[in-house]
Backbone and ligand atoms as CSV (ligand in chain L), in Angstrom:
chain,resi,resn,atom,element,x,y,z
A,1,MET,N,N,0.822,-1.208,0.029
A,1,MET,CA,C,0.026,0.018,-0.035
A,1,MET,C,C,0.891,1.289,-0.032
A,2,GLU,N,N,0.400,2.286,-0.709
A,2,GLU,CA,C,1.176,3.500,-0.773
A,2,GLU,C,C,1.191,4.231,0.640
A,3,ALA,N,N,2.316,4.746,0.981
A,3,ALA,CA,C,2.499,5.413,2.325
A,3,ALA,C,C,1.642,6.653,2.270
A,4,ALA,N,N,1.138,7.037,3.486
A,4,ALA,CA,C,0.274,8.210,3.598
A,4,ALA,C,C,1.051,9.446,3.234
A,5,LYS,N,N,0.474,10.353,2.564
A,5,LYS,CA,C,1.098,11.647,2.266
A,5,LYS,C,C,0.761,12.570,3.390
A,6,GLU,N,N,1.739,13.429,3.787
A,6,GLU,CA,C,1.570,14.335,4.961
A,6,GLU,C,C,1.747,15.813,4.461
A,7,TYR,N,N,0.921,16.645,4.933
A,7,TYR,CA,C,1.080,18.081,4.610
A,7,TYR,C,C,0.870,18.954,5.796
A,8,LYS,N,N,1.686,19.992,5.837
A,8,LYS,CA,C,1.499,21.000,6.879
A,8,LYS,C,C,0.425,22.049,6.458
A,9,ILE,N,N,-0.591,22.168,7.325
A,9,ILE,CA,C,-1.669,23.098,7.064
A,9,ILE,C,C,-1.761,24.098,8.230
A,10,VAL,N,N,-2.175,25.281,7.917
A,10,VAL,CA,C,-2.299,26.286,8.982
A,10,VAL,C,C,-3.651,26.946,8.893
A,11,THR,N,N,-4.254,27.206,10.076
A,11,THR,CA,C,-5.467,28.028,10.122
A,11,THR,C,C,-5.119,29.457,10.480
A,12,LEU,N,N,-5.773,30.353,9.822
A,12,LEU,CA,C,-5.518,31.767,10.058
A,12,LEU,C,C,-6.882,32.489,10.077
A,13,GLY,N,N,-6.906,33.651,10.800
A,13,GLY,CA,C,-8.134,34.419,10.888
A,13,GLY,C,C,-8.178,35.129,12.200
A,14,GLU,N,N,-9.087,36.146,12.274
A,14,GLU,CA,C,-9.230,36.934,13.453
A,14,GLU,C,C,-9.588,36.078,14.640
A,15,GLY,N,N,-9.396,36.589,15.798
A,15,GLY,CA,C,-9.766,35.860,17.060
A,15,GLY,C,C,-11.307,35.615,17.090
A,16,ARG,N,N,-11.700,34.468,17.587
A,16,ARG,CA,C,-13.103,34.072,17.874
A,16,ARG,C,C,-13.865,33.743,16.601
A,17,VAL,N,N,-13.275,33.651,15.495
A,17,VAL,CA,C,-14.081,33.325,14.313
A,17,VAL,C,C,-14.432,31.857,14.160
A,18,GLY,N,N,-13.717,31.001,14.911
A,18,GLY,CA,C,-13.986,29.625,14.993
A,18,GLY,C,C,-12.970,28.618,14.345
A,19,LYS,N,N,-11.675,29.136,14.331
A,19,LYS,CA,C,-10.631,28.264,13.757
A,19,LYS,C,C,-10.451,27.013,14.533
A,20,THR,N,N,-10.405,27.135,15.866
A,20,THR,CA,C,-10.233,25.889,16.715
A,20,THR,C,C,-11.455,24.991,16.565
A,21,SER,N,N,-12.633,25.595,16.559
A,21,SER,CA,C,-13.838,24.824,16.414
A,21,SER,C,C,-13.912,24.109,15.101
A,22,LEU,N,N,-13.477,24.755,14.068
A,22,LEU,CA,C,-13.475,24.093,12.756
A,22,LEU,C,C,-12.527,22.879,12.741
A,23,THR,N,N,-11.381,23.065,13.260
A,23,THR,CA,C,-10.390,21.976,13.226
A,23,THR,C,C,-10.837,20.800,14.179
A,24,LEU,N,N,-11.388,21.173,15.268
A,24,LEU,CA,C,-11.872,20.155,16.218
A,24,LEU,C,C,-13.040,19.383,15.613
A,25,LYS,N,N,-13.941,20.078,14.961
A,25,LYS,CA,C,-15.038,19.390,14.309
A,25,LYS,C,C,-14.487,18.458,13.155
A,26,ALA,N,N,-13.531,18.962,12.489
A,26,ALA,CA,C,-13.027,18.140,11.365
A,26,ALA,C,C,-12.258,16.923,11.881
A,27,ALA,N,N,-11.471,17.154,12.924
A,27,ALA,CA,C,-10.562,16.069,13.368
A,27,ALA,C,C,-11.221,15.128,14.404
A,28,ARG,N,N,-12.122,15.681,15.220
A,28,ARG,CA,C,-12.752,14.850,16.314
A,28,ARG,C,C,-14.219,14.784,16.357
A,29,ASN,N,N,-14.899,15.567,15.449
A,29,ASN,CA,C,-16.309,15.615,15.372
A,29,ASN,C,C,-16.921,16.093,16.729
A,30,VAL,N,N,-16.277,17.116,17.393
A,30,VAL,CA,C,-16.864,17.711,18.509
A,30,VAL,C,C,-16.979,19.196,18.362
A,31,PHE,N,N,-17.928,19.799,19.117
A,31,PHE,CA,C,-18.093,21.247,19.106
A,31,PHE,C,C,-18.337,21.716,20.583
A,32,HIS,N,N,-17.656,22.839,20.918
A,32,HIS,CA,C,-17.840,23.341,22.306
A,32,HIS,C,C,-18.334,24.828,22.234
A,33,GLU,N,N,-19.539,25.097,22.795
A,33,GLU,CA,C,-20.035,26.433,22.856
A,33,GLU,C,C,-19.115,27.385,23.553
A,34,ASP,N,N,-18.351,26.851,24.507
A,34,ASP,CA,C,-17.503,27.693,25.364
A,34,ASP,C,C,-15.988,27.509,24.975
A,35,GLU,N,N,-15.696,27.266,23.690
A,35,GLU,CA,C,-14.346,27.088,23.223
A,35,GLU,C,C,-13.509,28.294,23.687
A,36,GLN,N,N,-12.346,27.985,24.337
A,36,GLN,CA,C,-11.513,29.102,24.836
A,36,GLN,C,C,-10.584,29.588,23.717
A,37,SER,N,N,-10.127,30.839,23.864
A,37,SER,CA,C,-9.200,31.434,22.798
A,37,SER,C,C,-7.915,30.662,22.876
A,38,THR,N,N,-7.358,30.450,21.736
A,38,THR,CA,C,-6.019,29.668,21.663
A,38,THR,C,C,-4.896,30.596,22.069
A,39,VAL,N,N,-3.999,29.929,22.832
A,39,VAL,CA,C,-2.726,30.554,23.195
A,39,VAL,C,C,-1.677,29.953,22.295
A,40,ASN,N,N,-0.929,30.796,21.593
A,40,ASN,CA,C,0.136,30.299,20.646
A,40,ASN,C,C,-0.543,29.487,19.461
A,41,ALA,N,N,-0.753,28.218,19.647
A,41,ALA,CA,C,-1.296,27.391,18.520
A,41,ALA,C,C,-1.687,25.986,19.131
A,42,ASN,N,N,-2.606,25.278,18.428
A,42,ASN,CA,C,-2.886,23.905,18.723
A,42,ASN,C,C,-2.432,23.024,17.534
A,43,PHE,N,N,-2.281,21.760,17.795
A,43,PHE,CA,C,-1.889,20.924,16.711
A,43,PHE,C,C,-2.904,19.685,16.674
A,44,LEU,N,N,-3.439,19.485,15.569
A,44,LEU,CA,C,-4.351,18.292,15.371
A,44,LEU,C,C,-4.068,17.627,14.039
A,45,ILE,N,N,-4.482,16.450,13.965
A,45,ILE,CA,C,-4.269,15.678,12.694
A,45,ILE,C,C,-5.660,15.310,12.142
A,46,LYS,N,N,-5.815,15.526,10.806
A,46,LYS,CA,C,-7.034,15.123,10.137
A,46,LYS,C,C,-6.566,14.213,8.947
A,47,GLU,N,N,-7.107,13.015,8.905
A,47,GLU,CA,C,-6.816,12.088,7.813
A,47,GLU,C,C,-7.987,12.066,6.883
A,48,ILE,N,N,-7.627,12.153,5.586
A,48,ILE,CA,C,-8.726,12.151,4.534
A,48,ILE,C,C,-8.213,11.316,3.383
A,49,SER,N,N,-9.162,10.627,2.728
A,49,SER,CA,C,-8.798,9.835,1.601
A,49,SER,C,C,-9.049,10.709,0.315
A,50,VAL,N,N,-7.941,10.798,-0.484
A,50,VAL,CA,C,-8.038,11.552,-1.766
A,50,VAL,C,C,-7.652,10.534,-2.902
A,51,GLN,N,N,-8.589,10.359,-3.758
A,51,GLN,CA,C,-8.363,9.384,-4.915
A,51,GLN,C,C,-7.760,8.090,-4.407
A,52,GLY,N,N,-8.335,7.622,-3.326
A,52,GLY,CA,C,-7.928,6.285,-2.788
A,52,GLY,C,C,-6.616,6.385,-2.019
A,53,VAL,N,N,-6.028,7.498,-1.898
A,53,VAL,CA,C,-4.743,7.640,-1.122
A,53,VAL,C,C,-5.023,8.334,0.195
A,54,SER,N,N,-4.423,7.770,1.236
A,54,SER,CA,C,-4.613,8.398,2.617
A,54,SER,C,C,-3.740,9.648,2.685
A,55,VAL,N,N,-4.447,10.778,2.960
A,55,VAL,CA,C,-3.735,12.068,3.048
A,55,VAL,C,C,-3.867,12.521,4.505
A,56,LYS,N,N,-2.703,12.857,5.128
A,56,LYS,CA,C,-2.708,13.288,6.510
A,56,LYS,C,C,-2.476,14.780,6.536
A,57,LEU,N,N,-3.439,15.519,7.050
A,57,LEU,CA,C,-3.311,16.992,7.237
A,57,LEU,C,C,-2.802,17.203,8.642
A,58,ASN,N,N,-1.600,17.824,8.767
A,58,ASN,CA,C,-1.038,18.193,10.030
A,58,ASN,C,C,-1.494,19.645,10.288
A,59,LEU,N,N,-2.522,19.806,11.132
A,59,LEU,CA,C,-3.211,21.087,11.276
A,59,LEU,C,C,-2.567,21.907,12.364
A,60,TRP,N,N,-1.983,23.044,12.030
A,60,TRP,CA,C,-1.515,23.989,13.021
A,60,TRP,C,C,-2.575,25.112,13.140
A,61,ASP,N,N,-3.293,25.028,14.179
A,61,ASP,CA,C,-4.427,26.017,14.426
A,61,ASP,C,C,-3.909,27.179,15.214
A,62,THR,N,N,-3.746,28.319,14.563
A,62,THR,CA,C,-3.064,29.458,15.231
A,62,THR,C,C,-4.071,30.239,16.000
A,63,ALA,N,N,-3.512,31.106,16.949
A,63,ALA,CA,C,-4.248,32.017,17.812
A,63,ALA,C,C,-4.571,33.311,17.018
A,64,GLY,N,N,-5.787,33.671,17.045
A,64,GLY,CA,C,-6.194,34.862,16.186
A,64,GLY,C,C,-6.047,36.173,16.897
A,65,GLN,N,N,-5.908,36.135,18.250
A,65,GLN,CA,C,-5.867,37.400,18.954
A,65,GLN,C,C,-4.608,38.200,18.568
A,66,GLU,N,N,-4.778,39.536,18.516
A,66,GLU,CA,C,-3.715,40.389,18.074
A,66,GLU,C,C,-2.340,40.166,18.754
A,67,ARG,N,N,-2.383,39.853,20.020
A,67,ARG,CA,C,-1.144,39.715,20.749
A,67,ARG,C,C,-0.295,38.520,20.251
A,68,PHE,N,N,-0.917,37.624,19.545
A,68,PHE,CA,C,-0.138,36.459,18.979
A,68,PHE,C,C,0.172,36.617,17.469
A,69,ARG,N,N,-0.187,37.797,17.003
A,69,ARG,CA,C,-0.040,38.059,15.571
A,69,ARG,C,C,1.322,37.749,14.980
A,70,ALA,N,N,2.357,38.100,15.805
A,70,ALA,CA,C,3.771,37.984,15.292
A,70,ALA,C,C,4.226,36.519,15.221
A,71,LEU,N,N,3.446,35.606,15.847
A,71,LEU,CA,C,3.819,34.204,15.828
A,71,LEU,C,C,3.435,33.534,14.481
A,72,ALA,N,N,2.441,34.146,13.786
A,72,ALA,CA,C,1.856,33.435,12.634
A,72,ALA,C,C,2.856,32.928,11.608
A,73,PRO,N,N,3.876,33.747,11.257
A,73,PRO,CA,C,4.842,33.312,10.180
A,73,PRO,C,C,5.484,31.990,10.631
A,74,ASN,N,N,5.677,31.734,11.878
A,74,ASN,CA,C,6.283,30.473,12.323
A,74,ASN,C,C,5.431,29.307,11.857
A,75,TYR,N,N,4.146,29.503,11.813
A,75,TYR,CA,C,3.214,28.436,11.536
A,75,TYR,C,C,2.892,28.325,10.029
A,76,TYR,N,N,2.832,29.488,9.335
A,76,TYR,CA,C,2.519,29.336,7.890
A,76,TYR,C,C,3.783,29.085,7.041
A,77,ARG,N,N,4.956,29.279,7.668
A,77,ARG,CA,C,6.218,28.983,6.947
A,77,ARG,C,C,6.282,27.447,6.668
A,78,GLY,N,N,6.476,27.139,5.382
A,78,GLY,CA,C,6.547,25.733,4.977
A,78,GLY,C,C,5.201,25.086,4.862
A,79,ALA,N,N,4.078,25.734,5.156
A,79,ALA,CA,C,2.793,25.159,5.020
A,79,ALA,C,C,2.411,25.019,3.531
A,80,LYS,N,N,1.694,23.890,3.301
A,80,LYS,CA,C,1.256,23.630,1.919
A,80,LYS,C,C,-0.129,24.077,1.689
A,81,GLY,N,N,-0.826,24.285,2.824
A,81,GLY,CA,C,-2.249,24.723,2.679
A,81,GLY,C,C,-2.589,25.656,3.857
A,82,ALA,N,N,-3.728,26.459,3.633
A,82,ALA,CA,C,-4.145,27.354,4.637
A,82,ALA,C,C,-5.667,27.382,4.558
A,83,VAL,N,N,-6.276,27.334,5.747
A,83,VAL,CA,C,-7.662,27.626,5.905
A,83,VAL,C,C,-7.786,29.062,6.561
A,84,ILE,N,N,-8.241,30.006,5.766
A,84,ILE,CA,C,-8.459,31.309,6.288
A,84,ILE,C,C,-9.920,31.522,6.612
A,85,ALA,N,N,-10.206,31.720,7.910
A,85,ALA,CA,C,-11.587,31.730,8.390
A,85,ALA,C,C,-12.033,33.111,8.771
A,86,TYR,N,N,-13.281,33.409,8.555
A,86,TYR,CA,C,-13.921,34.637,9.155
A,86,TYR,C,C,-15.298,34.199,9.648
A,87,ASP,N,N,-15.918,35.120,10.379
A,87,ASP,CA,C,-17.267,34.945,10.951
A,87,ASP,C,C,-18.145,35.789,10.109
A,88,ILE,N,N,-19.195,35.068,9.543
A,88,ILE,CA,C,-20.099,35.813,8.619
A,88,ILE,C,C,-20.892,36.921,9.322
A,89,THR,N,N,-20.884,36.914,10.613
A,89,THR,CA,C,-21.614,37.954,11.336
A,89,THR,C,C,-20.697,39.136,11.723
A,90,ASP,N,N,-19.491,39.132,11.226
A,90,ASP,CA,C,-18.513,40.057,11.774
A,90,ASP,C,C,-17.676,40.664,10.615
A,91,ARG,N,N,-18.047,41.861,10.215
A,91,ARG,CA,C,-17.402,42.490,8.989
A,91,ARG,C,C,-15.868,42.627,9.187
A,92,SER,N,N,-15.374,42.938,10.343
A,92,SER,CA,C,-13.955,43.170,10.507
A,92,SER,C,C,-13.224,41.859,10.265
A,93,SER,N,N,-13.839,40.771,10.597
A,93,SER,CA,C,-13.135,39.471,10.405
A,93,SER,C,C,-12.981,39.147,8.929
A,94,PHE,N,N,-13.888,39.649,8.099
A,94,PHE,CA,C,-13.742,39.460,6.641
A,94,PHE,C,C,-12.620,40.322,6.133
A,95,ASP,N,N,-12.559,41.544,6.643
A,95,ASP,CA,C,-11.397,42.426,6.241
A,95,ASP,C,C,-10.096,41.748,6.565
A,96,ARG,N,N,-10.065,40.994,7.642
A,96,ARG,CA,C,-8.850,40.393,8.053
A,96,ARG,C,C,-8.446,39.271,7.080
A,97,VAL,N,N,-9.421,38.600,6.476
A,97,VAL,CA,C,-9.197,37.597,5.467
A,97,VAL,C,C,-8.321,38.229,4.329
A,98,VAL,N,N,-8.789,39.367,3.879
A,98,VAL,CA,C,-8.101,40.087,2.826
A,98,VAL,C,C,-6.624,40.302,3.147
A,99,SER,N,N,-6.357,40.741,4.365
A,99,SER,CA,C,-4.926,40.995,4.772
A,99,SER,C,C,-4.189,39.677,4.856
A,100,TRP,N,N,-4.821,38.559,5.287
A,100,TRP,CA,C,-4.118,37.290,5.320
A,100,TRP,C,C,-3.763,36.785,3.957
A,101,VAL,N,N,-4.699,36.985,2.993
A,101,VAL,CA,C,-4.436,36.481,1.644
A,101,VAL,C,C,-3.230,37.263,1.038
A,102,LYS,N,N,-3.193,38.561,1.355
A,102,LYS,CA,C,-2.092,39.408,0.852
A,102,LYS,C,C,-0.747,38.938,1.471
A,103,GLU,N,N,-0.803,38.775,2.795
A,103,GLU,CA,C,0.436,38.353,3.509
A,103,GLU,C,C,0.962,37.031,2.976
A,104,LEU,N,N,0.019,36.060,2.869
A,104,LEU,CA,C,0.523,34.769,2.378
A,104,LEU,C,C,1.051,34.851,0.955
A,105,GLY,N,N,0.488,35.685,0.168
A,105,GLY,CA,C,0.927,35.875,-1.204
A,105,GLY,C,C,2.383,36.416,-1.153
A,106,MET,N,N,2.711,37.223,-0.193
A,106,MET,CA,C,4.033,37.767,-0.181
A,106,MET,C,C,5.050,36.920,0.585
A,107,GLN,N,N,4.656,36.221,1.678
A,107,GLN,CA,C,5.550,35.612,2.597
A,107,GLN,C,C,5.514,34.076,2.628
A,108,ALA,N,N,4.395,33.466,2.183
A,108,ALA,CA,C,4.312,31.985,2.321
A,108,ALA,C,C,4.870,31.295,1.129
A,109,ASP,N,N,4.891,29.938,1.135
A,109,ASP,CA,C,5.335,29.197,0.001
A,109,ASP,C,C,4.551,29.662,-1.315
A,110,LYS,N,N,5.254,29.729,-2.378
A,110,LYS,CA,C,4.654,30.227,-3.613
A,110,LYS,C,C,3.425,29.383,-4.060
A,111,ASP,N,N,3.475,28.086,-3.744
A,111,ASP,CA,C,2.361,27.282,-4.209
A,111,ASP,C,C,1.417,26.858,-3.117
A,112,ILE,N,N,1.389,27.656,-2.064
A,112,ILE,CA,C,0.434,27.312,-0.935
A,112,ILE,C,C,-1.000,27.362,-1.479
A,113,CYS,N,N,-1.720,26.366,-0.999
A,113,CYS,CA,C,-3.204,26.260,-1.455
A,113,CYS,C,C,-4.080,26.847,-0.342
A,114,ILE,N,N,-4.994,27.716,-0.686
A,114,ILE,CA,C,-5.770,28.458,0.220
A,114,ILE,C,C,-7.229,28.097,0.053
A,115,VAL,N,N,-8.002,27.954,1.115
A,115,VAL,CA,C,-9.472,27.943,1.093
A,115,VAL,C,C,-9.948,28.913,2.132
A,116,ILE,N,N,-11.058,29.461,1.792
A,116,ILE,CA,C,-11.659,30.438,2.810
A,116,ILE,C,C,-12.911,29.869,3.392
A,117,ALA,N,N,-13.050,29.976,4.771
A,117,ALA,CA,C,-14.242,29.543,5.449
A,117,ALA,C,C,-15.070,30.747,5.909
A,118,GLY,N,N,-16.275,30.871,5.467
A,118,GLY,CA,C,-17.234,31.786,5.993
A,118,GLY,C,C,-17.929,31.132,7.125
A,119,ASN,N,N,-17.400,31.171,8.307
A,119,ASN,CA,C,-17.874,30.306,9.416
A,119,ASN,C,C,-19.108,30.953,10.171
A,120,LYS,N,N,-19.715,30.124,10.982
A,120,LYS,CA,C,-20.915,30.443,11.820
A,120,LYS,C,C,-22.109,30.671,10.843
A,121,CYS,N,N,-22.150,29.914,9.754
A,121,CYS,CA,C,-23.267,30.058,8.786
A,121,CYS,C,C,-24.616,29.569,9.400
A,122,ASP,N,N,-24.509,28.950,10.637
A,122,ASP,CA,C,-25.810,28.693,11.292
A,122,ASP,C,C,-26.466,29.925,11.777
A,123,ARG,N,N,-25.679,31.096,11.791
A,123,ARG,CA,C,-26.285,32.375,12.259
A,123,ARG,C,C,-26.564,33.258,11.029
A,124,GLU,N,N,-27.162,32.627,10.006
A,124,GLU,CA,C,-27.434,33.315,8.713
A,124,GLU,C,C,-28.195,34.636,8.949
A,125,SER,N,N,-29.149,34.713,9.830
A,125,SER,CA,C,-29.958,35.913,10.034
A,125,SER,C,C,-29.111,37.129,10.452
A,126,GLU,N,N,-27.906,36.814,11.019
A,126,GLU,CA,C,-27.024,37.919,11.455
A,126,GLU,C,C,-25.940,38.238,10.462
A,127,ARG,N,N,-26.038,37.643,9.268
A,127,ARG,CA,C,-24.962,37.845,8.307
A,127,ARG,C,C,-24.611,39.305,7.992
A,128,GLN,N,N,-23.386,39.620,7.952
A,128,GLN,CA,C,-22.915,40.995,7.616
A,128,GLN,C,C,-22.198,41.043,6.272
A,129,ILE,N,N,-21.750,39.941,5.793
A,129,ILE,CA,C,-21.060,39.935,4.554
A,129,ILE,C,C,-21.896,39.205,3.539
A,130,PRO,N,N,-22.514,39.932,2.560
A,130,PRO,CA,C,-23.356,39.175,1.628
A,130,PRO,C,C,-22.611,38.105,0.904
A,131,LYS,N,N,-23.285,37.011,0.680
A,131,LYS,CA,C,-22.695,35.867,0.066
A,131,LYS,C,C,-22.021,36.197,-1.254
A,132,ALA,N,N,-22.713,37.016,-2.006
A,132,ALA,CA,C,-22.203,37.409,-3.366
A,132,ALA,C,C,-20.834,38.128,-3.212
A,133,GLU,N,N,-20.754,38.979,-2.213
A,133,GLU,CA,C,-19.501,39.736,-2.034
A,133,GLU,C,C,-18.405,38.748,-1.713
A,134,ALA,N,N,-18.622,37.808,-0.866
A,134,ALA,CA,C,-17.559,36.869,-0.399
A,134,ALA,C,C,-17.147,36.024,-1.626
A,135,LEU,N,N,-18.166,35.588,-2.394
A,135,LEU,CA,C,-17.822,34.740,-3.599
A,135,LEU,C,C,-17.075,35.537,-4.624
A,136,GLU,N,N,-17.474,36.772,-4.810
A,136,GLU,CA,C,-16.760,37.647,-5.795
A,136,GLU,C,C,-15.289,37.874,-5.413
A,137,TYR,N,N,-15.049,38.063,-4.119
A,137,TYR,CA,C,-13.707,38.302,-3.613
A,137,TYR,C,C,-12.915,36.988,-3.789
A,138,ALA,N,N,-13.520,35.848,-3.435
A,138,ALA,CA,C,-12.776,34.583,-3.583
A,138,ALA,C,C,-12.402,34.316,-5.036
A,139,ARG,N,N,-13.348,34.609,-5.947
A,139,ARG,CA,C,-13.180,34.423,-7.327
A,139,ARG,C,C,-11.943,35.309,-7.872
A,140,LYS,N,N,-11.995,36.579,-7.361
A,140,LYS,CA,C,-10.952,37.457,-7.739
A,140,LYS,C,C,-9.554,37.020,-7.344
A,141,VAL,N,N,-9.411,36.452,-6.172
A,141,VAL,CA,C,-8.101,35.993,-5.712
A,141,VAL,C,C,-7.842,34.529,-6.085
A,142,GLY,N,N,-8.800,33.890,-6.699
A,142,GLY,CA,C,-8.608,32.566,-7.204
A,142,GLY,C,C,-8.562,31.476,-6.120
A,143,VAL,N,N,-9.375,31.595,-5.069
A,143,VAL,CA,C,-9.448,30.570,-4.047
A,143,VAL,C,C,-10.974,30.156,-3.927
A,144,THR,N,N,-11.131,28.916,-3.328
A,144,THR,CA,C,-12.441,28.440,-3.096
A,144,THR,C,C,-12.985,28.934,-1.780
A,145,HIS,N,N,-14.281,29.333,-1.751
A,145,HIS,CA,C,-14.863,29.782,-0.517
A,145,HIS,C,C,-15.995,28.754,-0.113
A,146,PHE,N,N,-16.034,28.474,1.123
A,146,PHE,CA,C,-17.074,27.583,1.691
A,146,PHE,C,C,-17.767,28.281,2.835
A,147,ASP,N,N,-19.107,28.185,2.865
A,147,ASP,CA,C,-19.857,28.492,4.068
A,147,ASP,C,C,-19.724,27.326,4.989
A,148,THR,N,N,-19.346,27.585,6.244
A,148,THR,CA,C,-19.145,26.527,7.218
A,148,THR,C,C,-19.862,26.813,8.476
A,149,SER,N,N,-20.122,25.778,9.232
A,149,SER,CA,C,-20.580,25.948,10.632
A,149,SER,C,C,-19.964,24.798,11.386
A,150,ALA,N,N,-19.029,25.201,12.337
A,150,ALA,CA,C,-18.451,24.210,13.192
A,150,ALA,C,C,-19.494,23.650,14.122
A,151,LYS,N,N,-20.528,24.398,14.313
A,151,LYS,CA,C,-21.588,24.040,15.291
A,151,LYS,C,C,-22.491,22.922,14.638
A,152,THR,N,N,-22.984,23.104,13.371
A,152,THR,CA,C,-23.841,22.113,12.771
A,152,THR,C,C,-23.022,21.091,11.974
A,153,GLY,N,N,-21.800,21.463,11.620
A,153,GLY,CA,C,-20.932,20.631,10.783
A,153,GLY,C,C,-21.054,20.957,9.257
A,154,LYS,N,N,-21.969,21.904,8.946
A,154,LYS,CA,C,-22.147,22.246,7.535
A,154,LYS,C,C,-20.820,22.679,6.907
A,155,GLY,N,N,-20.459,22.095,5.795
A,155,GLY,CA,C,-19.279,22.537,5.006
A,155,GLY,C,C,-17.963,22.166,5.538
A,156,VAL,N,N,-17.959,21.529,6.745
A,156,VAL,CA,C,-16.621,21.259,7.400
A,156,VAL,C,C,-15.871,20.162,6.668
A,157,GLU,N,N,-16.545,18.967,6.434
A,157,GLU,CA,C,-15.896,17.928,5.739
A,157,GLU,C,C,-15.452,18.376,4.368
A,158,GLU,N,N,-16.333,19.143,3.735
A,158,GLU,CA,C,-16.165,19.625,2.283
A,158,GLU,C,C,-14.909,20.520,2.225
A,159,ILE,N,N,-14.759,21.423,3.192
A,159,ILE,CA,C,-13.593,22.384,3.018
A,159,ILE,C,C,-12.265,21.665,3.231
A,160,PHE,N,N,-12.250,20.724,4.189
A,160,PHE,CA,C,-10.976,19.962,4.379
A,160,PHE,C,C,-10.761,19.009,3.255
A,161,GLN,N,N,-11.817,18.432,2.778
A,161,GLN,CA,C,-11.605,17.491,1.631
A,161,GLN,C,C,-11.091,18.233,0.428
A,162,GLU,N,N,-11.599,19.442,0.168
A,162,GLU,CA,C,-11.119,20.264,-0.949
A,162,GLU,C,C,-9.645,20.665,-0.757
A,163,LEU,N,N,-9.329,21.070,0.466
A,163,LEU,CA,C,-7.907,21.447,0.764
A,163,LEU,C,C,-7.055,20.234,0.573
A,164,ALA,N,N,-7.428,19.077,1.059
A,164,ALA,CA,C,-6.600,17.863,0.879
A,164,ALA,C,C,-6.420,17.614,-0.592
A,165,ARG,N,N,-7.503,17.708,-1.366
A,165,ARG,CA,C,-7.379,17.454,-2.818
A,165,ARG,C,C,-6.347,18.409,-3.406
A,166,LEU,N,N,-6.454,19.687,-3.041
A,166,LEU,CA,C,-5.614,20.753,-3.625
A,166,LEU,C,C,-4.120,20.479,-3.311
A,167,VAL,N,N,-3.854,20.267,-2.027
A,167,VAL,CA,C,-2.400,20.014,-1.654
A,167,VAL,C,C,-1.881,18.729,-2.310
A,168,TYR,N,N,-2.716,17.710,-2.355
A,168,TYR,CA,C,-2.310,16.484,-2.992
A,168,TYR,C,C,-1.956,16.643,-4.419
A,169,GLU,N,N,-2.756,17.424,-5.085
A,169,GLU,CA,C,-2.566,17.600,-6.536
A,169,GLU,C,C,-1.529,18.707,-6.953
A,170,THR,N,N,-1.195,19.473,-5.908
A,170,THR,CA,C,-0.216,20.613,-6.245
A,170,THR,C,C,1.207,20.162,-6.250
L,1,LIG,P1,P,-8.975,32.319,18.741
L,1,LIG,O1,O,-8.316,31.109,19.383
L,1,LIG,O2,O,-9.146,33.403,19.675
L,1,LIG,O3,O,-8.227,32.752,17.476
L,1,LIG,O4,O,-10.479,31.845,18.291
L,1,LIG,P2,P,-10.905,30.826,17.225
L,1,LIG,O5,O,-10.958,31.453,15.872
L,1,LIG,O6,O,-10.206,29.598,17.306
L,1,LIG,O7,O,-12.431,30.573,17.656
L,1,LIG,P3,P,-13.023,29.358,18.596
L,1,LIG,O8,O,-13.042,28.112,17.798
L,1,LIG,O9,O,-12.317,29.417,19.873
L,1,LIG,O10,O,-14.535,29.848,18.708
L,1,LIG,C1,C,-14.924,31.064,19.315
L,1,LIG,C2,C,-16.392,31.022,19.791
L,1,LIG,O11,O,-17.205,30.914,18.628
L,1,LIG,C3,C,-16.684,29.841,20.679
L,1,LIG,O12,O,-17.642,30.259,21.646
L,1,LIG,C4,C,-17.337,28.816,19.705
L,1,LIG,O13,O,-18.201,27.969,20.351
L,1,LIG,C5,C,-18.007,29.783,18.739
L,1,LIG,N1,N,-18.206,29.132,17.405
L,1,LIG,C6,C,-17.196,28.593,16.639
L,1,LIG,N2,N,-17.664,28.174,15.469
L,1,LIG,C7,C,-19.006,28.402,15.451
L,1,LIG,C8,C,-20.041,28.175,14.532
L,1,LIG,O14,O,-19.865,27.652,13.440
L,1,LIG,N3,N,-21.283,28.605,14.896
L,1,LIG,C9,C,-21.488,29.224,16.101
L,1,LIG,N4,N,-22.802,29.620,16.328
L,1,LIG,N5,N,-20.549,29.427,16.980
L,1,LIG,C10,C,-19.317,29.054,16.725
């Protein structure tokens, strides 16, 4: 049998948007209403099958709070993939996505694969970023956008599956 392929993946995004929750849902199928803010970073593994091959995503879930901002390059350096997350009910968190995409474009691996998570889509009635705007932005920068909810699980398998496919094929 072919050996599992392993890839370094990083999560990025403003504090409280749900990065830890997304990775926990993906890796362990759990969700905590009272998830605490990450200090430095967490590490989790998510295994996915891509075209019959076992792909291991080594997920570095970074801390979004401003005081940990300077640590991020340590985690995205050498990463093959990134999940950039925002909270669909929080405009400033979407603005932060734009700055992460720019920073990765300048500082990360040239061929890093990026997916964007519009998280907390279970709170659709409080949405601040129109879906069309998010999709248009994603199209412009050439990345795939998913609506996700770490709470209900919507889009979670899909976004990691897509990222696994992208890093595997890149
Ligand atoms: P930092 O570690 O500070 O960067 O935060 P984070 O981006 O890792 O967010 P975290 O996963 O800690 O979640 C923050 C809060 O949002 C917690 O109270 C979660 O329960 C909640 N949360 C996360 N994802 C969702 C979601 O999809 N829907 C809802 N309704 N709440 C969510």
